[in-house]
MIDRENKE-385277 format. One record per atom (N, C-alpha, C, O, CB): x, y, z; residue in one letter. Coordinates in steps of 0.001 Angstrom, whole numbers, padded with zeros to 6 digits, always signed. Glycine has a CB too. Example, Ala and Ser with C-alpha at 12.3 -4.5 7.8 and 13.67 -1.06 7.14 Angstrom:
BEGIN
+013190-005690+007800A;+012300-004500+007800A;+013200-003300+007800A;+014236-003319+008465A;+011308-004473+009046A;+012850-002250+007080S;+013670-001060+007140S;+012900+000030+007870S;+013409+001138+008039S;+014084-000598+005725S;
//
This chain:
BEGIN
-027984-030436+002238M;-028424-029683+003390M;-028417-028190+003018M;-027404-027688+002531M;-027513-029971+004632M;-029538-027469+003243P;-029588-026058+002873P;-028673-025227+003760P;-028455-025543+004930P;-031019-025535+002960P;-028142-024157+003177A;-027248-023273+003920A;-028048-022483+004951A;-029155-022022+004675A;-026498-022314+002960A;-027476-022334+006135A;-028129-021585+007204A;-027807-020104+007064A;-026691-019728+006706A;-027691-022108+008592A;-028792-019279+007349H;-028616-017828+007308H;-029150-017235+008600H;-030114-017729+009184H;-029335-017204+006074H;-028502-016173+009025M;-028906-015520+010260M;-029851-014353+009972M;-029917-013836+008857M;-027675-015032+011033M;-030572-013964+011014T;-031374-012749+010994T;-030732-011779+011973T;-030537-012111+013142T;-032880-013033+011361T;-030405-010585+011500L;-029770-009565+012323L;-030773-008453+012576L;-031388-007927+011648L;-028483-009010+011645L;-030930-008102+013851K;-031799-006990+014224K;-030987-006031+015088K;-030454-006423+016125K;-033082-007490+014981K;-030894-004765+014655V;-030189-003729+015405V;-031248-002868+016084V;-032073-002238+015422V;-029249-002865+014470V;-031211-002852+017408L;-032229-002170+018195L;-031658-000926+018863L;-030572-000960+019442L;-032811-003112+019245L;-032399+000164+018776L;-032100+001384+019507L;-033115+001494+020636L;-034123+000787+020613L;-032137+002646+018571L;-032884+002354+021621P;-033845+002450+022728P;-035260+002797+022295P;-036213+002469+023002P;-033377+003473+023708P;-035421+003448+021160Y;-036732+003939+020762Y;-037253+003347+019444Y;-038366+003672+019031Y;-036680+005425+020648Y;-036482+002497+018785K;-036957+001915+017530K;-036051+000771+017078K;-034963+000562+017615K;-037034+002991+016437K;-036533+000045+016082V;-035705-000960+015403V;-034974-000220+014292V;-035594+000283+013356V;-036573-002179+014833V;-033644-000157+014405F;-032840+000594+013438F;-032705-000171+012127F;-032818+000414+011050F;-031452+000897+014016F;-032463-001475+012218A;-032281-002290+011012A;-032677-003726+011299A;-032475-004240+012399A;-030817-002224+010512A;-033241-004357+010291E;-033533-005789+010364E;-033151-006402+009027E;-033687-006030+007983E;-035046-006061+010705E;-032224-007340+009072E;-031704-007960+007855E;-031856-009473+007942E;-031578-010081+008975E;-030222-007575+007631E;-032294-010058+006858H;-032440-011509+006772H;-031370-012053+005818H;-030764-011290+005067H;-033879-011905+006289H;-031145-013337+005848N;-030165-014007+004984N;-028749-013492+005208N;-027970-013373+004262N;-030546-013824+003526N;-028418-013188+006457V;-027075-012718+006797V;-026154-013930+006897V;-026469-014903+007580V;-027077-011900+008137V;-025016-013863+006211V;-024088-014997+006202V;-022910-014802+007158V;-022290-015778+007581V;-023568-015224+004797V;-022597-013542+007502R;-021535-013306+008482R;-021669-011919+009075R;-022209-011003+008455R;-020149-013479+007843R;-021152-011784+010324I;-021178-010519+011056I;-019819-010343+011711I;-019245-011304+012223I;-022336-010485+012123I;-019301-009119+011699V;-018079-008787+012427V;-018417-007620+013341V;-018906-006585+012888V;-016883-008434+011449V;-018152-007794+014641A;-018480-006778+015636A;-017235-006416+016440A;-016288-007197+016529A;-019606-007271+016574A;-017255-005220+017022M;-016136-004736+017833M;-016488-004831+019319M;-017535-004354+019754M;-015775-003275+017453M;-015590-005459+020088T;-015730-005496+021533T;-014553-004736+022134T;-013682-004248+021414T;-015793-006969+022066T;-014541-004643+023449H;-013426-003963+024111H;-012132-004766+023985H;-011047-004214+024167H;-013751-003725+025589H;-012231-006067+023674Q;-011051-006904+023498Q;-010616-007006+022038Q;-009559-007567+021751Q;-011319-008284+024045Q;-011408-006476+021118G;-011070-006537+019704G;-012260-007004+018882G;-013363-007170+019403G;-009879-007461+019479G;-012028-007212+017600A;-013094-007628+016686A;-013272-009145+016731A;-012320-009894+016951A;-012784-007166+015244A;-014523-009579+016514F;-014769-011017+016388F;-015876-011243+015371F;-016739-010390+015164F;-015146-011646+017760F;-015833-012399+014749G;-016793-012725+013709G;-017813-013738+014159G;-017562-014550+015049G;-016088-013234+012503G;-018975-013676+013527I;-020062-014615+013821I;-020517-015216+012502I;-020843-014505+011552I;-021257-013910+014570I;-020533-016537+012466L;-021076-017277+011337L;-022338-017999+011822L;-022530-018149+013029L;-020017-018292+010751L;-023202-018447+010902P;-024475-019042+011318P;-024354-020214+012299P;-025204-020356+013179P;-025207-019505+010112P;-023343-021038+012175N;-023245-022221+013041N;-022454-021986+014322N;-022173-022935+015054N;-022615-023346+012283N;-022094-020749+014601R;-021387-020436+015843R;-022301-020726+017025R;-023521-020594+016933R;-020917-018953+015861R;-021691-021121+018133L;-022469-021343+019346L;-023103-020038+019803L;-022617-018954+019480L;-021586-021933+020462L;-024182-020150+020551D;-024846-018972+021093D;-023878-018201+021984D;-023036-018793+022658D;-026114-019369+021881D;-024006-016884+021980C;-023080-016074+022771C;-023685-014712+023081C;-024677-014293+022483C;-021744-015905+022032C;-023057-014038+024032V;-023381-012660+024389V;-022063-011897+024424V;-021066-012403+024938V;-024147-012569+025774V;-022054-010676+023877A;-020829-009873+023866A;-021163-008420+024151A;-022174-007895+023685A;-020096-010002+022511A;-020303-007784+024918S;-020411-006350+025181S;-019683-005626+024061S;-018489-005840+023850S;-019819-005967+026591S;-020396-004774+023345L;-019821-004086+022189L;-019261-002724+022581L;-019798-002036+023450L;-020872-003923+021088L;-018178-002358+021924S;-017639-001005+022073S;-018092-000191+020868S;-018529-000749+019862S;-016068-001015+022198S;-017985+001125+020974A;-018323+001972+019839A;-017395+001622+018684A;-016180+001528+018862A;-018215+003485+020208A;-017961+001432+017516G;-017154+001056+016367G;-018015+000742+015155G;-019161+001183+015058G;-016284-000134+016705G;-017453-000021+014242I;-018126-000371+012999I;-018593-001817+013080I;-017801-002719+013351I;-017191-000159+011777I;-019879-002034+012844L;-020450-003371+012751L;-020559-003700+011263L;-021139-002932+010496L;-021856-003464+013478L;-020012-004822+010865V;-020004-005230+009459V;-020843-006487+009327V;-020701-007419+010119V;-018547-005470+008938V;-021724-006520+008324F;-022438-007760+008030F;-022576-007924+006526F;-022530-006961+005761F;-023827-007773+008707F;-022747-009168+006134E;-022876-009493+004715E;-024083-010393+004530E;-024239-011396+005226E;-021587-010176+004170E;-024936-010022+003581T;-026079-010864+003254T;-025759-011655+001998T;-024886-011279+001215T;-027367-010016+003064T;-026475-012748+001817E;-026211-013615+000674E;-026414-012861-000636E;-027472-012278-000875E;-027115-014853+000720E;-025394-012881-001471G;-025468-012255-002782G;-025336-010746-002785G;-025641-010111-003795G;-026732-012614-003411G;-024887-010143-001679A;-024752-008683-001620A;-023394-008317-001036A;-022687-009160-000484A;-025894-008053-000776A;-023051-007057-001169D;-021796-006556-000617D;-021903-006382+000892D;-022987-006464+001471D;-021408-005227-001277D;-020754-006141+001510E;-020734-005866+002946E;-021480-004575+003245E;-021467-003634+002452E;-019289-005781+003465E;-022126-004546+004400V;-022817-003350+004873V;-022137-002927+006163V;-021827-003760+007015V;-024360-003607+005088V;-021905-001617+006303Y;-021222-001075+007472Y;-022190-000205+008266Y;-022871+000658+007711Y;-019968-000260+007053Y;-022239-000445+009571L;-023034+000369+010484L;-022127+000903+011578L;-021341+000151+012154L;-024211-000447+011090L;-022226+002184+011868A;-021530+002744+013021A;-022447+002551+014217A;-023607+002963+014187A;-021158+004268+012808A;-021931+001924+015272V;-022747+001670+016452V;-022047+002189+017699V;-020819+002216+017783V;-023048+000173+016590V;-022853+002594+018654D;-022357+003027+019945D;-022180+001786+020814D;-022409+000667+020354D;-023324+004063+020612D;-021776+001977+022058E;-021634+000847+022971E;-022975+000143+023135E;-024033+000766+023050E;-021095+001313+024342E;-022915-001154+023369G;-024143-001912+023548G;-023845-003372+023799G;-022780-003733+024300G;-025042-001764+022337G;-024816-004210+023438V;-024679-005640+023665V;-025159-006400+022428V;-026103-005985+021756V;-025473-006077+024923V;-024496-007512+022142L;-024862-008405+021047L;-025247-009739+021659L;-024535-010265+022514L;-023693-008567+020010L;-026381-010290+021220V;-026843-011586+021701V;-027132-012465+020494V;-027915-012085+019623V;-028106-011441+022608V;-026506-013637+020435K;-026774-014610+019365K;-027440-015827+019983K;-026878-016482+020860K;-025458-015016+018611K;-028645-016120+019514T;-029353-017329+019930T;-029849-018023+018672T;-030682-017491+017938T;-030541-017001+020908T;-029331-019202+018439G;-029690-019911+017209G;-029229-019116+016006G;-028057-018754+015896G;-031209-020161+017136G;-030163-018847+015102L;-029834-018070+013905L;-030251-016607+014044L;-030178-015848+013078L;-030504-018683+012681L;-030687-016209+015240D;-031073-014822+015494D;-029952-014085+016200D;-029410-014566+017196D;-032359-014758+016328D;-029602-012905+015677V;-028587-012054+016302V;-029253-010713+016581V;-029783-010062+015681V;-027300-011888+015384V;-029213-010319+017847R;-029778-009039+018265R;-028650-008146+018761R;-027833-008557+019586R;-030861-009233+019369R;-028614-006934+018255V;-027635-005948+018684V;-028433-004781+019265V;-029224-004151+018563V;-026691-005488+017489V;-028224-004503+020529S;-028907-003400+021197S;-027869-002342+021553S;-026953-002592+022336S;-029673-003891+022473S;-028025-001151+020965V;-027073-000057+021165V;-027826+001241+021425V;-029021+001346+021148V;-026140+000096+019936V;-027108+002233+021964R;-027728+003530+022241R;-027949+004346+020975R;-028912+005108+020889R;-026873+004318+023210R;-027067+004194+019995N;-027149+004996+018779N;-026494+004230+017640N;-025596+003419+017866N;-026474+006383+018974N;-026943+004485+016422A;-026371+003834+015242A;-026522+004752+014039A;-027427+005586+013994A;-027052+002462+014974A;-025628+004594+013063M;-025667+005368+011824M;-025326+004448+010664M;-024584+003477+010813M;-024687+006577+011881M;-025885+004774+009506S;-025555+004026+008289S;-025705+004962+007101S;-025979+006152+007259S;-026468+002758+008125S;-025524+004409+005915G;-025726+005201+004704G;-024523+006014+004279G;-024637+006878+003409G;-026869+006110+004898G;-023371+005753+004877M;-022154+006475+004498M;-021092+005441+004135M;-021244+004248+004397M;-021655+007422+005659M;-020025+005924+003532G;-018894+005062+003251G;-018156+004710+004529G;-018391+005313+005576G;-017951+005725+002262G;-017280+003753+004443L;-016556+003277+005618L;-015730+004382+006269L;-015712+004486+007496L;-015653+002119+005238L;-015051+005205+005481D;-014243+006294+006041D;-015105+007306+006788D;-014743+007759+007874D;-013462+006999+004931D;-016256+007659+006196E;-017148+008623+006853E;-017719+008048+008139E;-017847+008765+009132E;-018289+009030+005912E;-018066+006756+008137L;-018597+006133+009352L;-017559+006110+010466L;-017875+006399+011620L;-019073+004711+009056L;-016328+005770+010123R;-015275+005744+011149R;-015078+007135+011738R;-014933+007278+012952R;-013943+005221+010557R;-015070+008158+010893A;-014936+009531+011389A;-016131+009916+012258A;-015969+010606+013264A;-014797+010517+010215A;-017322+009475+011876A;-018512+009775+012666A;-018438+009113+014037A;-018820+009714+015041A;-019772+009318+011927A;-017947+007877+014079V;-017793+007181+015359V;-016829+007944+016246V;-017114+008188+017418V;-017297+005734+015146V;-015693+008320+015689E;-014690+009032+016478E;-015220+010378+016960E;-015001+010752+018112E;-013415+009234+015659E;-015909+011102+016094D;-016389+012434+016462D;-017559+012374+017441D;-017492+012934+018535D;-016802+013199+015217D;-018620+011696+017045E;-019859+011745+017828E;-019811+010898+019083E;-020110+011391+020171E;-021010+011302+016985E;-019443+009635+018955Y;-019522+008743+020097Y;-018450+009047+021130Y;-018708+008950+022330Y;-019407+007311+019643Y;-017268+009409+020694M;-016225+009754+021653M;-016568+011069+022360M;-016250+011245+023537M;-014854+009862+020947M;-017214+011984+021645Q;-017653+013236+022259Q;-018703+012950+023331Q;-018691+013580+024388Q;-018220+014203+021188Q;-019605+012011+023071L;-020598+011628+024076L;-019921+011065+025316L;-020347+011352+026435L;-021581+010603+023500L;-018885+010275+025138N;-018164+009716+026282N;-017536+010823+027117N;-017541+010743+028345N;-017083+008731+025811N;-016993+011857+026473E;-016424+012986+027206E;-017504+013712+027998E;-017273+014108+029140E;-015727+013957+026243E;-018680+013891+027402Q;-019780+014552+028101Q;-020234+013717+029298Q;-020532+014263+030360Q;-020960+014797+027141Q;-020286+012400+029129E;-020667+011525+030229E;-019653+011606+031366E;-020034+011610+032536E;-020800+010082+029739E;-018371+011672+031032E;-017337+011788+032061E;-017482+013099+032836E;-017331+013121+034058E;-015938+011700+031427E;-017775+014188+032127K;-017974+015472+032799K;-019198+015400+033714K;-019166+015906+034836K;-018137+016613+031763K;-020260+014781+033241L;-021466+014642+034048L;-021185+013808+035291L;-021626+014162+036385L;-022594+014009+033225L;-020461+012711+035139R;-020105+011875+036292R;-019277+012663+037299R;-019473+012524+038506R;-019332+010628+035836R;-018353+013488+036813S;-017522+014294+037696S;-018373+015272+038498S;-018176+015422+039704S;-016463+015049+036891S;-019318+015937+037836V;-020201+016879+038526V;-021058+016144+039549V;-021224+016620+040672V;-021097+017630+037517V;-021601+014996+039175L;-022431+014225+040105L;-021619+013748+041307L;-022130+013733+042427L;-023060+013023+039387L;-020371+013362+041093T;-019514+012934+042194T;-019259+014087+043154T;-019289+013899+044370T;-018185+012383+041661T;-019009+015277+042621K;-018796+016448+043470K;-020051+016787+044268K;-019970+017115+045452K;-018374+017651+042622K;-021206+016706+043620M;-022461+016976+044313M;-022702+015961+045424M;-023103+016319+046531M;-023628+016962+043325M;-022453+014698+045117E;-022644+013641+046099E;-021691+013823+047278E;-022094+013656+048429E;-022439+012265+045453E;-020451+014159+047007S;-019457+014380+048060S;-019875+015546+048958S;-019781+015453+050182S;-018067+014653+047443S;-020334+016637+048352G;-020798+017785+049123G;-021994+017432+049989G;-022082+017869+051137G;-021153+018932+048197G;-022909+016649+049454F;-024087+016220+050217F;-023678+015371+051415F;-024181+015578+052520F;-025055+015431+049317F;-022776+014423+051209V;-022314+013554+052298V;-021618+014385+053376V;-021819+014143+054566V;-021355+012459+051757V;-020802+015363+052973Q;-020115+016212+053949Q;-021109+017036+054763Q;-020962+017154+055979Q;-019121+017141+053241Q;-022124+017611+054102R;-023137+018392+054824R;-023960+017499+055748R;-024309+017910+056855R;-024064+019119+053832R;-024267+016299+055311L;-025014+015358+056141L;-024199+014974+057371L;-024740+014903+058475L;-025388+014100+055334L;-022908+014729+057190A;-022045+014384+058323A;-021954+015557+059289A;-022004+015353+060502A;-020635+013979+057836A;-021820+016782+058783A;-021762+017967+059645A;-023075+018151+060391A;-023073+018508+061569A;-021442+019226+058818A;-024186+017914+059722F;-025505+018022+060355F;-025646+017000+061468F;-026155+017308+062545F;-026626+017833+059319F;-025192+015778+061203K;-025277+014715+062214K;-024419+015050+063417K;-024839+014806+064548K;-024847+013366+061623K;-023223+015603+063212Q;-022350+015988+064328Q;-023013+017092+065139Q;-022939+017073+066368Q;-020960+016453+063813Q;-023657+018047+064489G;-024349+019124+065174G;-025518+018591+065996G;-025811+019111+067073G;-024839+020158+064170G;-026190+017546+065485A;-027325+016966+066208A;-026880+016224+067454A;-027647+016119+068412A;-028102+016026+065303A;-025655+015707+067464N;-025143+014982+068625N;-024905+015906+069814N;-024909+015451+070958N;-023855+014265+068266N;-024696+017198+069559F;-024426+018138+070638F;-025706+018563+071346F;-025620+019136+072432F;-023701+019360+070099F;-026858+018320+070803L;-028128+018741+071416L;-028570+017853+072524L;-029617+018091+073125L;-029200+018799+070400L;
//
């Protein structure tokens, strides 16, 4: 019986970042920890956290990709990883530092943006309530 191999496709919002054939194993990071995927694993969906995605193709060394938060979907021998951002072409230490620097910085910016939006929304609701109370007196 021939050995089964997976096809891995890493998708960004605006392009296909990577497409690899003959993948024999994948290790991905979730919010609960790392987990591995082999070709005969049951189909699954996983929410990925920012971290290092590792895959190995037949007859080659491990490849490391830094990925932002996203989702992984395995159906049959096809594995699709959809993330906001990804990086490759560096050593493992450089990728880990890039994940910590860039992706964590983005999370801080998102938190600040959410805080500003919450304040704006709260102010709008308060003004709307005051306007409604003023309209009741007419």
